[in-house]
PyMOL Python script that loads the backbone (N, CA, C, O; Angstrom):
from pymol import cmd

cmd.read_pdbstr("""\
ATOM      1  N   MET A   1     -47.416  33.948  24.179  1.00  0.00           N
ATOM      2  CA  MET A   1     -46.675  33.523  23.041  1.00  0.00           C
ATOM      3  C   MET A   1     -46.207  31.951  23.627  1.00  0.00           C
ATOM      4  O   MET A   1     -45.631  31.839  24.709  1.00  0.00           O
ATOM      5  N   LYS A   2     -46.525  30.819  22.794  1.00  0.00           N
ATOM      6  CA  LYS A   2     -45.445  29.363  22.984  1.00  0.00           C
ATOM      7  C   LYS A   2     -45.091  29.266  21.958  1.00  0.00           C
ATOM      8  O   LYS A   2     -45.639  29.687  20.940  1.00  0.00           O
ATOM      9  N   THR A   3     -43.805  28.512  22.092  1.00  0.00           N
ATOM     10  CA  THR A   3     -42.801  28.273  21.360  1.00  0.00           C
ATOM     11  C   THR A   3     -42.491  26.780  20.639  1.00  0.00           C
ATOM     12  O   THR A   3     -41.549  26.037  20.915  1.00  0.00           O
ATOM     13  N   ILE A   4     -43.665  26.523  19.529  1.00  0.00           N
ATOM     14  CA  ILE A   4     -44.038  25.212  19.265  1.00  0.00           C
ATOM     15  C   ILE A   4     -42.207  24.382  17.410  1.00  0.00           C
ATOM     16  O   ILE A   4     -41.394  24.677  16.534  1.00  0.00           O
ATOM     17  N   ARG A   5     -43.049  23.111  18.391  1.00  0.00           N
ATOM     18  CA  ARG A   5     -41.588  22.418  16.754  1.00  0.00           C
ATOM     19  C   ARG A   5     -42.325  21.074  16.038  1.00  0.00           C
ATOM     20  O   ARG A   5     -42.567  19.902  16.324  1.00  0.00           O
ATOM     21  N   ALA A   6     -42.501  21.915  15.044  1.00  0.00           N
ATOM     22  CA  ALA A   6     -43.496  21.436  13.545  1.00  0.00           C
ATOM     23  C   ALA A   6     -42.948  19.431  13.411  1.00  0.00           C
ATOM     24  O   ALA A   6     -41.944  18.810  13.063  1.00  0.00           O
ATOM     25  N   LEU A   7     -44.109  19.158  13.845  1.00  0.00           N
ATOM     26  CA  LEU A   7     -43.964  17.652  13.464  1.00  0.00           C
ATOM     27  C   LEU A   7     -43.478  16.983  11.680  1.00  0.00           C
ATOM     28  O   LEU A   7     -42.657  16.158  11.280  1.00  0.00           O
ATOM     29  N   ARG A   8     -43.910  17.359  11.402  1.00  0.00           N
ATOM     30  CA  ARG A   8     -43.977  17.268   9.798  1.00  0.00           C
ATOM     31  C   ARG A   8     -44.475  19.163   9.195  1.00  0.00           C
ATOM     32  O   ARG A   8     -45.045  20.190   9.562  1.00  0.00           O
ATOM     33  N   GLN A   9     -43.793  18.583   8.150  1.00  0.00           N
ATOM     34  CA  GLN A   9     -44.147  20.216   7.242  1.00  0.00           C
ATOM     35  C   GLN A   9     -45.008  20.597   6.867  1.00  0.00           C
ATOM     36  O   GLN A   9     -45.579  19.892   6.035  1.00  0.00           O
ATOM     37  N   PHE A  10     -45.640  21.929   7.233  1.00  0.00           N
ATOM     38  CA  PHE A  10     -47.858  21.510   6.096  1.00  0.00           C
ATOM     39  C   PHE A  10     -47.434  23.763   6.400  1.00  0.00           C
ATOM     40  O   PHE A  10     -46.529  24.514   6.764  1.00  0.00           O
ATOM     41  N   SER A  11     -48.897  23.791   5.898  1.00  0.00           N
ATOM     42  CA  SER A  11     -49.283  25.746   6.713  1.00  0.00           C
ATOM     43  C   SER A  11     -50.396  26.028   6.765  1.00  0.00           C
ATOM     44  O   SER A  11     -51.246  25.351   6.185  1.00  0.00           O
ATOM     45  N   HIS A  12     -50.661  27.003   7.408  1.00  0.00           N
ATOM     46  CA  HIS A  12     -51.383  26.865   8.323  1.00  0.00           C
ATOM     47  C   HIS A  12     -51.779  28.455   7.913  1.00  0.00           C
ATOM     48  O   HIS A  12     -51.063  29.419   7.645  1.00  0.00           O
ATOM     49  N   TYR A  13     -53.088  28.309   7.977  1.00  0.00           N
ATOM     50  CA  TYR A  13     -53.561  30.360   7.827  1.00  0.00           C
ATOM     51  C   TYR A  13     -53.246  31.348   8.460  1.00  0.00           C
ATOM     52  O   TYR A  13     -53.655  32.433   8.048  1.00  0.00           O
ATOM     53  N   HIS A  14     -52.421  31.291   9.661  1.00  0.00           N
ATOM     54  CA  HIS A  14     -52.992  32.696  10.127  1.00  0.00           C
ATOM     55  C   HIS A  14     -51.614  32.284  10.389  1.00  0.00           C
ATOM     56  O   HIS A  14     -51.072  33.388  10.433  1.00  0.00           O
ATOM     57  N   ALA A  15     -50.643  31.386  10.601  1.00  0.00           N
ATOM     58  CA  ALA A  15     -49.227  30.586  11.473  1.00  0.00           C
ATOM     59  C   ALA A  15     -47.847  30.793  10.012  1.00  0.00           C
ATOM     60  O   ALA A  15     -46.654  31.090  10.065  1.00  0.00           O
ATOM     61  N   GLY A  16     -48.790  30.456   8.838  1.00  0.00           N
ATOM     62  CA  GLY A  16     -47.561  30.319   7.912  1.00  0.00           C
ATOM     63  C   GLY A  16     -46.830  28.682   7.701  1.00  0.00           C
ATOM     64  O   GLY A  16     -46.732  27.660   8.380  1.00  0.00           O
ATOM     65  N   SER A  17     -46.641  28.890   7.091  1.00  0.00           N
ATOM     66  CA  SER A  17     -45.416  27.558   6.286  1.00  0.00           C
ATOM     67  C   SER A  17     -45.174  27.315   7.578  1.00  0.00           C
ATOM     68  O   SER A  17     -45.530  28.089   8.467  1.00  0.00           O
ATOM     69  N   PHE A  18     -44.519  26.171   7.795  1.00  0.00           N
ATOM     70  CA  PHE A  18     -44.000  25.896   8.638  1.00  0.00           C
ATOM     71  C   PHE A  18     -43.212  24.591   7.886  1.00  0.00           C
ATOM     72  O   PHE A  18     -43.733  23.906   7.006  1.00  0.00           O
ATOM     73  N   ASP A  19     -41.424  24.340   8.589  1.00  0.00           N
ATOM     74  CA  ASP A  19     -41.007  23.051   7.348  1.00  0.00           C
ATOM     75  C   ASP A  19     -40.504  21.822   8.382  1.00  0.00           C
ATOM     76  O   ASP A  19     -40.162  22.037   9.545  1.00  0.00           O
ATOM     77  N   GLN A  20     -40.516  20.824   7.906  1.00  0.00           N
ATOM     78  CA  GLN A  20     -41.096  19.837   9.468  1.00  0.00           C
ATOM     79  C   GLN A  20     -39.405  20.520   9.953  1.00  0.00           C
ATOM     80  O   GLN A  20     -38.481  21.158   9.449  1.00  0.00           O
ATOM     81  N   TYR A  21     -39.806  19.852  11.306  1.00  0.00           N
ATOM     82  CA  TYR A  21     -38.415  20.072  13.437  1.00  0.00           C
ATOM     83  C   TYR A  21     -38.259  21.385  12.971  1.00  0.00           C
ATOM     84  O   TYR A  21     -37.145  21.884  13.131  1.00  0.00           O
ATOM     85  N   GLU A  22     -39.455  22.301  12.229  1.00  0.00           N
ATOM     86  CA  GLU A  22     -38.614  24.520  12.808  1.00  0.00           C
ATOM     87  C   GLU A  22     -39.207  24.108  14.065  1.00  0.00           C
ATOM     88  O   GLU A  22     -39.693  23.050  14.465  1.00  0.00           O
ATOM     89  N   THR A  23     -38.975  25.562  14.704  1.00  0.00           N
ATOM     90  CA  THR A  23     -38.710  25.852  15.679  1.00  0.00           C
ATOM     91  C   THR A  23     -39.512  26.730  15.582  1.00  0.00           C
ATOM     92  O   THR A  23     -39.128  27.255  14.537  1.00  0.00           O
ATOM     93  N   ARG A  24     -41.038  27.741  16.158  1.00  0.00           N
ATOM     94  CA  ARG A  24     -41.147  29.415  16.013  1.00  0.00           C
ATOM     95  C   ARG A  24     -41.943  29.520  16.611  1.00  0.00           C
ATOM     96  O   ARG A  24     -43.028  28.978  16.404  1.00  0.00           O
ATOM     97  N   PRO A  25     -41.522  30.685  18.115  1.00  0.00           N
ATOM     98  CA  PRO A  25     -43.005  31.042  18.476  1.00  0.00           C
ATOM     99  C   PRO A  25     -44.290  30.974  17.963  1.00  0.00           C
ATOM    100  O   PRO A  25     -44.360  30.372  16.891  1.00  0.00           O
ATOM    101  N   VAL A  26     -45.599  31.528  18.525  1.00  0.00           N
ATOM    102  CA  VAL A  26     -46.848  31.293  18.365  1.00  0.00           C
ATOM    103  C   VAL A  26     -47.561  32.206  18.912  1.00  0.00           C
ATOM    104  O   VAL A  26     -46.970  32.702  19.870  1.00  0.00           O
ATOM    105  N   SER A  27     -49.011  32.832  18.641  1.00  0.00           N
ATOM    106  CA  SER A  27     -49.654  33.019  19.597  1.00  0.00           C
ATOM    107  C   SER A  27     -50.271  31.384  20.215  1.00  0.00           C
ATOM    108  O   SER A  27     -50.258  30.355  19.540  1.00  0.00           O
ATOM    109  N   ASP A  28     -50.732  31.487  21.501  1.00  0.00           N
ATOM    110  CA  ASP A  28     -51.716  30.369  22.228  1.00  0.00           C
ATOM    111  C   ASP A  28     -51.894  29.706  21.445  1.00  0.00           C
ATOM    112  O   ASP A  28     -51.161  28.898  20.874  1.00  0.00           O
ATOM    113  N   ASP A  29     -53.854  30.226  21.211  1.00  0.00           N
ATOM    114  CA  ASP A  29     -54.518  30.415  20.497  1.00  0.00           C
ATOM    115  C   ASP A  29     -53.962  29.287  19.349  1.00  0.00           C
ATOM    116  O   ASP A  29     -54.696  28.365  18.993  1.00  0.00           O
ATOM    117  N   VAL A  30     -52.737  29.441  18.866  1.00  0.00           N
ATOM    118  CA  VAL A  30     -51.877  28.775  17.420  1.00  0.00           C
ATOM    119  C   VAL A  30     -52.098  27.654  17.636  1.00  0.00           C
ATOM    120  O   VAL A  30     -52.885  26.798  17.232  1.00  0.00           O
ATOM    121  N   ALA A  31     -50.544  27.808  19.004  1.00  0.00           N
ATOM    122  CA  ALA A  31     -50.352  26.789  19.305  1.00  0.00           C
ATOM    123  C   ALA A  31     -50.963  25.226  19.389  1.00  0.00           C
ATOM    124  O   ALA A  31     -50.513  24.124  19.077  1.00  0.00           O
ATOM    125  N   ASP A  32     -52.534  25.822  20.118  1.00  0.00           N
ATOM    126  CA  ASP A  32     -53.324  24.310  20.975  1.00  0.00           C
ATOM    127  C   ASP A  32     -53.418  24.631  19.575  1.00  0.00           C
ATOM    128  O   ASP A  32     -52.464  24.491  18.810  1.00  0.00           O
ATOM    129  N   ALA A  33     -54.346  24.980  19.288  1.00  0.00           N
ATOM    130  CA  ALA A  33     -54.762  24.318  17.277  1.00  0.00           C
ATOM    131  C   ALA A  33     -53.515  23.275  17.066  1.00  0.00           C
ATOM    132  O   ALA A  33     -53.771  22.090  17.279  1.00  0.00           O
ATOM    133  N   LEU A  34     -52.158  23.632  16.657  1.00  0.00           N
ATOM    134  CA  LEU A  34     -52.135  23.063  15.840  1.00  0.00           C
ATOM    135  C   LEU A  34     -51.291  21.731  15.927  1.00  0.00           C
ATOM    136  O   LEU A  34     -51.179  20.865  15.060  1.00  0.00           O
ATOM    137  N   VAL A  35     -50.435  21.801  17.830  1.00  0.00           N
ATOM    138  CA  VAL A  35     -50.938  20.827  18.969  1.00  0.00           C
ATOM    139  C   VAL A  35     -52.027  19.692  19.435  1.00  0.00           C
ATOM    140  O   VAL A  35     -51.774  18.839  20.286  1.00  0.00           O
ATOM    141  N   GLY A  36     -52.896  19.776  18.956  1.00  0.00           N
ATOM    142  CA  GLY A  36     -53.963  19.130  19.275  1.00  0.00           C
ATOM    143  C   GLY A  36     -54.348  18.963  17.060  1.00  0.00           C
ATOM    144  O   GLY A  36     -54.697  18.000  16.376  1.00  0.00           O
ATOM    145  N   MET A  37     -54.258  19.383  16.958  1.00  0.00           N
ATOM    146  CA  MET A  37     -54.353  18.196  15.774  1.00  0.00           C
ATOM    147  C   MET A  37     -52.967  16.801  15.635  1.00  0.00           C
ATOM    148  O   MET A  37     -53.050  15.729  15.035  1.00  0.00           O
ATOM    149  N   LYS A  38     -52.034  17.251  16.271  1.00  0.00           N
ATOM    150  CA  LYS A  38     -50.911  16.955  16.349  1.00  0.00           C
ATOM    151  C   LYS A  38     -50.030  16.744  14.671  1.00  0.00           C
ATOM    152  O   LYS A  38     -49.672  15.847  13.908  1.00  0.00           O
ATOM    153  N   LEU A  39     -50.013  18.467  14.815  1.00  0.00           N
ATOM    154  CA  LEU A  39     -49.043  19.236  13.645  1.00  0.00           C
ATOM    155  C   LEU A  39     -47.916  19.948  14.499  1.00  0.00           C
ATOM    156  O   LEU A  39     -47.779  21.170  14.431  1.00  0.00           O
ATOM    157  N   ALA A  40     -47.380  19.423  15.038  1.00  0.00           N
ATOM    158  CA  ALA A  40     -47.117  20.073  16.377  1.00  0.00           C
ATOM    159  C   ALA A  40     -46.242  19.882  18.004  1.00  0.00           C
ATOM    160  O   ALA A  40     -46.778  19.321  18.960  1.00  0.00           O
ATOM    161  N   GLU A  41     -45.680  20.117  18.021  1.00  0.00           N
ATOM    162  CA  GLU A  41     -45.401  19.936  20.083  1.00  0.00           C
ATOM    163  C   GLU A  41     -44.499  20.984  20.633  1.00  0.00           C
ATOM    164  O   GLU A  41     -43.382  21.347  20.266  1.00  0.00           O
ATOM    165  N   LEU A  42     -45.303  21.396  21.652  1.00  0.00           N
ATOM    166  CA  LEU A  42     -44.575  22.107  22.553  1.00  0.00           C
ATOM    167  C   LEU A  42     -43.327  22.458  23.002  1.00  0.00           C
ATOM    168  O   LEU A  42     -43.129  21.661  23.919  1.00  0.00           O
ATOM    169  N   VAL A  43     -42.225  23.274  22.898  1.00  0.00           N
ATOM    170  CA  VAL A  43     -41.327  22.965  23.007  1.00  0.00           C
ATOM    171  C   VAL A  43     -40.613  24.260  24.819  1.00  0.00           C
ATOM    172  O   VAL A  43     -41.005  25.389  25.110  1.00  0.00           O
ATOM    173  N   ASP A  44     -39.686  23.493  25.461  1.00  0.00           N
ATOM    174  CA  ASP A  44     -39.441  24.634  26.294  1.00  0.00           C
ATOM    175  C   ASP A  44     -38.260  25.424  25.744  1.00  0.00           C
ATOM    176  O   ASP A  44     -37.398  24.691  25.261  1.00  0.00           O
ATOM    177  N   VAL A  45     -38.034  26.541  25.699  1.00  0.00           N
ATOM    178  CA  VAL A  45     -37.546  27.798  24.999  1.00  0.00           C
ATOM    179  C   VAL A  45     -35.821  27.628  25.619  1.00  0.00           C
ATOM    180  O   VAL A  45     -34.860  27.452  24.871  1.00  0.00           O
ATOM    181  N   GLU A  46     -35.750  27.712  26.891  1.00  0.00           N
ATOM    182  CA  GLU A  46     -34.036  27.371  27.547  1.00  0.00           C
ATOM    183  C   GLU A  46     -33.409  26.243  26.590  1.00  0.00           C
ATOM    184  O   GLU A  46     -32.281  26.301  26.099  1.00  0.00           O
ATOM    185  N   GLN A  47     -34.589  24.931  26.367  1.00  0.00           N
ATOM    186  CA  GLN A  47     -34.139  23.829  26.399  1.00  0.00           C
ATOM    187  C   GLN A  47     -34.218  23.931  24.126  1.00  0.00           C
ATOM    188  O   GLN A  47     -34.553  23.178  23.212  1.00  0.00           O
ATOM    189  N   SER A  48     -33.902  24.748  24.215  1.00  0.00           N
ATOM    190  CA  SER A  48     -33.529  25.512  22.820  1.00  0.00           C
ATOM    191  C   SER A  48     -32.878  26.178  22.086  1.00  0.00           C
ATOM    192  O   SER A  48     -32.537  26.450  20.935  1.00  0.00           O
ATOM    193  N   ALA A  49     -32.804  26.372  23.196  1.00  0.00           N
ATOM    194  CA  ALA A  49     -32.007  28.022  22.848  1.00  0.00           C
ATOM    195  C   ALA A  49     -30.525  27.274  23.499  1.00  0.00           C
ATOM    196  O   ALA A  49     -29.876  28.088  24.155  1.00  0.00           O
ATOM    197  N   GLN A  50     -29.824  25.721  23.417  1.00  0.00           N
ATOM    198  CA  GLN A  50     -29.098  25.283  24.454  1.00  0.00           C
ATOM    199  C   GLN A  50     -28.145  25.842  22.488  1.00  0.00           C
ATOM    200  O   GLN A  50     -28.669  26.590  21.663  1.00  0.00           O
ATOM    201  N   VAL A  51     -26.526  25.038  22.317  1.00  0.00           N
ATOM    202  CA  VAL A  51     -26.645  25.102  20.516  1.00  0.00           C
ATOM    203  C   VAL A  51     -24.608  24.422  21.417  1.00  0.00           C
ATOM    204  O   VAL A  51     -23.847  24.752  22.326  1.00  0.00           O
ATOM    205  N   ASP A  52     -24.716  23.366  20.299  1.00  0.00           N
ATOM    206  CA  ASP A  52     -23.686  22.243  20.612  1.00  0.00           C
ATOM    207  C   ASP A  52     -22.313  23.117  19.694  1.00  0.00           C
ATOM    208  O   ASP A  52     -21.943  24.221  19.294  1.00  0.00           O
ATOM    209  N   GLY A  53     -22.154  22.469  19.719  1.00  0.00           N
ATOM    210  CA  GLY A  53     -20.386  23.445  18.474  1.00  0.00           C
ATOM    211  C   GLY A  53     -20.341  23.250  17.713  1.00  0.00           C
ATOM    212  O   GLY A  53     -19.200  23.549  17.360  1.00  0.00           O
ATOM    213  N   GLN A  54     -20.741  22.944  17.106  1.00  0.00           N
ATOM    214  CA  GLN A  54     -21.325  23.036  16.387  1.00  0.00           C
ATOM    215  C   GLN A  54     -21.933  23.726  14.816  1.00  0.00           C
ATOM    216  O   GLN A  54     -21.828  23.577  13.598  1.00  0.00           O
ATOM    217  N   GLY A  55     -22.712  24.674  15.997  1.00  0.00           N
ATOM    218  CA  GLY A  55     -24.335  25.937  16.104  1.00  0.00           C
ATOM    219  C   GLY A  55     -24.930  25.139  15.356  1.00  0.00           C
ATOM    220  O   GLY A  55     -25.102  25.409  14.167  1.00  0.00           O
ATOM    221  N   LYS A  56     -25.552  23.495  16.153  1.00  0.00           N
ATOM    222  CA  LYS A  56     -26.524  23.689  16.148  1.00  0.00           C
ATOM    223  C   LYS A  56     -27.292  23.360  17.034  1.00  0.00           C
ATOM    224  O   LYS A  56     -26.937  22.816  18.080  1.00  0.00           O
ATOM    225  N   ALA A  57     -28.681  23.709  16.667  1.00  0.00           N
ATOM    226  CA  ALA A  57     -29.992  23.317  17.602  1.00  0.00           C
ATOM    227  C   ALA A  57     -30.001  21.949  18.586  1.00  0.00           C
ATOM    228  O   ALA A  57     -30.463  21.039  17.899  1.00  0.00           O
ATOM    229  N   LYS A  58     -29.867  21.753  19.127  1.00  0.00           N
ATOM    230  CA  LYS A  58     -29.337  20.371  20.063  1.00  0.00           C
ATOM    231  C   LYS A  58     -31.202  20.188  20.082  1.00  0.00           C
ATOM    232  O   LYS A  58     -31.944  21.153  20.262  1.00  0.00           O
ATOM    233  N   GLU A  59     -31.594  19.067  19.905  1.00  0.00           N
ATOM    234  CA  GLU A  59     -33.168  19.191  19.723  1.00  0.00           C
ATOM    235  C   GLU A  59     -33.274  17.488  21.195  1.00  0.00           C
ATOM    236  O   GLU A  59     -32.155  17.066  21.485  1.00  0.00           O
ATOM    237  N   LYS A  60     -34.035  17.019  21.648  1.00  0.00           N
ATOM    238  CA  LYS A  60     -35.091  16.126  22.511  1.00  0.00           C
ATOM    239  C   LYS A  60     -36.118  16.144  21.599  1.00  0.00           C
ATOM    240  O   LYS A  60     -36.851  17.010  21.122  1.00  0.00           O
ATOM    241  N   VAL A  61     -35.840  13.824  21.376  1.00  0.00           N
ATOM    242  CA  VAL A  61     -36.644  13.621  20.498  1.00  0.00           C
ATOM    243  C   VAL A  61     -37.957  13.641  22.272  1.00  0.00           C
ATOM    244  O   VAL A  61     -37.853  13.826  23.484  1.00  0.00           O
ATOM    245  N   LYS A  62     -38.945  13.341  21.325  1.00  0.00           N
ATOM    246  CA  LYS A  62     -40.096  13.020  23.510  1.00  0.00           C
ATOM    247  C   LYS A  62     -40.163  11.155  22.502  1.00  0.00           C
ATOM    248  O   LYS A  62     -39.514  10.979  21.471  1.00  0.00           O
ATOM    249  N   LYS A  63     -40.859  10.299  22.992  1.00  0.00           N
ATOM    250  CA  LYS A  63     -40.827   8.864  22.742  1.00  0.00           C
ATOM    251  C   LYS A  63     -42.034   9.177  23.709  1.00  0.00           C
ATOM    252  O   LYS A  63     -42.754   8.265  24.114  1.00  0.00           O
TER     253      LYS A  63
END
""", "prot")
cmd.dss("prot")
cmd.show_as("cartoon", "prot")
cmd.util.cbc("prot")
cmd.orient("prot")
């Protein structure tokens, strides 16, 4: 399993519907396909688990 973050809203036959910036674990082959189509990016699980004082997950944007 790999964790991905959706870059925009989309629907995938096997993984379901994704909202923009939603983070979700998916199977390796689905993650590789979505990243290859530039619909998602891989995220570090420890990084996405960090929480700020307001209870929202911190996000680092890759540029």
